[in-house]
N, C-alpha and C positions, 0 to 999 in steps of 0.2 A: 424468532428463533430469542426468547431471553439469553441475558449473558449470562452467565454460568459464574456459580460463585466464587472467586477467588482466595487463595487456603496457602501459609505458608506453616508446615515442619515444622516444627523443634525439638528434635532430641539428641541427644548427648551416644544412639547405638544407630549406627548406620542398618543393620538386619530389620530392629524395627521403623527407622523414617520409610525403608523399602518398603516393606510390608504392608503398612498405614498407604503409601505413594501406590502402588500398585493395585488396591481393592483400590481409594478411590476413584481411580481413573479409570473403572467403569463401569461411572458415573457419568452423563453430558452436560450434568447439569453440573458436576465441582472441574474444579482447574486448579494442579499442582501448581503454585505458582517462585517457590525456594524451599529451598529446607535449609537449616541447621540450626548447630551441635553446640549451642551454651548460648546466656543468655544473651550479654554484649553481640552475638551476632544475629539473635534474632530481634534485636529491636532493630538495627543496620537493616535489614531488609526487607522488614515492612515499611521503616520509613520511604524507605528505595520503592517497593516494590507496592505500599499502598492495598497491601488487599482487607479479603471484609472479613477475615477469621485466619486466627493463630491457631494451629490446635500447639497448645504446648506443652511438656515436659513437667512437673512440681519440682521432679529430684535431675537437674542435670546443671551443670558445671557455670558457677551463673545464680544460678538459682530458678526456679520458679516460680517464686517470689517476686524479685524482684528481673525479671524479663516481661512479667506480666505490666508492673508500673513501667518500664521504658519504652513496652508498647505503647499504650494507649498514652505517652508520653510526647514519643513522637510520632505516631498513628491515631491519632485519635478516635479515626470508624473504625479503624479494627477492634472487632473483636474478637476477647481471646478464652477462651474452651479450653482448659489445663486436662488434663491425662497425665493418671498414675497408677498406680501400683500399691501406694500407702491409703492405710483409711484413717486417716491421721489430721480428723475434723477441727483440730487447732492450726496444723499449718493450711489447708482449706480453706477458713473461715480469712484467711488474714491473707491469702491472695485474690478472694472476693474482697477484702478492704481493699485490695491493693489497684483491683479493676474486670477479675477475670468477672466473666458471665454465668458461665459454668463448668463441671467437674466433672467428670466421668475417670469409671475407675477400668486399670488397662484389660480384664476379660468384658468389657462390654460388648455385647453382639455385634459385626461390622454393622449392620444393615443402621442398628439404633445411633451407632456412633455419627454415620451417614446423613441417618437423619436430626442429630443434635448440632452436624454442621452447620446443616439451612437452615434450622431457627434460628443460632446463634448471628445469620447474615438478615437475621431477621426481629433480635434483639430480644430474640427468646432462650428465656434462661434455664435449663437444667441439671438435675442433679443425678449421680447415680443413683438409683435407690434404695444402696445400703448406706451409702454417704446421707443421702438424705433420714434413713430412719436415724444416724448415729446422732446425728446436731439434734432431731426431736431427743434424742434420749437426753443427751446430755442437757437442753434447754429444761423438760422435765423434772431432771432431778439437780437443775437448782446448781451447776458442777460449769463450773469451765472443761467451754472443748476443748478436746485433746489429754486433758490431763491423768484418763486411763489409761493411756501410753508408760505412764510413772511405773505403772502396774506388770509392764515387763521385764523392770531393772532389774537386778541381784539388788540384796543389800549393800555389796560391798559398791558397785555400779552409784546407787543413791547417795551413798558418802562422799563418792567420787566427786559428782554432779552438786553435791553440798556444798562441797573445797571449791570448788572452779566457777560456782556461782557466788563467793567470797574473792573471786579471783585467784587467786593461788596456783604457782607454777607446775607444774609436772615432776619436778624436785622438792616444792615444797610439801604438795601431798604427799607425797612418798616419803619424805622427814615424818608425818605427820600422824602419817595410818602405819609407818613400820615396815614397808615393800617397799618391795623394786623397784625405781624409775620407769627400769623398761617394760611391770606391773603394770602401772599407771597410764602409760602410754596405750596397750592395751585395753583395759579401763574403760582410758576415755575416750577411743575412735571405737570402740560398744554401745558409751552411751551417745557418740553423734548419731551412729548407723540404726540406735534401734528410738530413736527418738524426730531421727530425718529432718536431721539440722545440718548447715555445712562446715561451722567452726563453734569455738570454746562460747564466742559472744551470744549466739544463739541459741546454744542450750541451756548460758545463765538465765536468759529470759525468758525462757520454758519455763525452768526451773521458779521463778517469781511469777512466774501467770498462776500455775498452777498450786500455789500456795505451797509446795517442799520448800523454799526457803524465801525468807520476808524481803522484800527492794531495799539493799544498805541504802 
């Protein structure tokens, strides 16, 4: 009998982890050896358990990109498969550059996910069809992957993002735009959510890479 593929699941939502575990445990060739709820614990778990594959949520405390980088550093033999709800090509490209092998969206068919994990254990990369399509489209059009997310921002949110990229605080932004600081906080929160980034620095980098703002 072949040795089961050892898997770590990293996601900050308990129900998601439980659901994935429940399905994967129906496959005798797949073994769950641990669960993590953030980037730091995912890296620590992979360092100690040395799984064949880590299934990592792209958006979780500490960030899926940082989790990927840390896992590949502490457990180089562990392949990382990203699982995300967001079709943000820029973030996915960044995660691949950090060491991720494959990426699946959370609406992926359960059997397809199991197959992706098996392929990852063999070192074979897989991309969800919609992610692959967006990536190819961005390359064909010669645009920075992920810049299309800027289209989801309102004009005011773009203004706030531009000032964030300039390093202005919420108070400074409020003064420049003539709006309340609480309103600015709301706009900042919306920007971070729509761009699928964790903090102002990542938002600024996004603005620079997308061409919205020239890097200082």
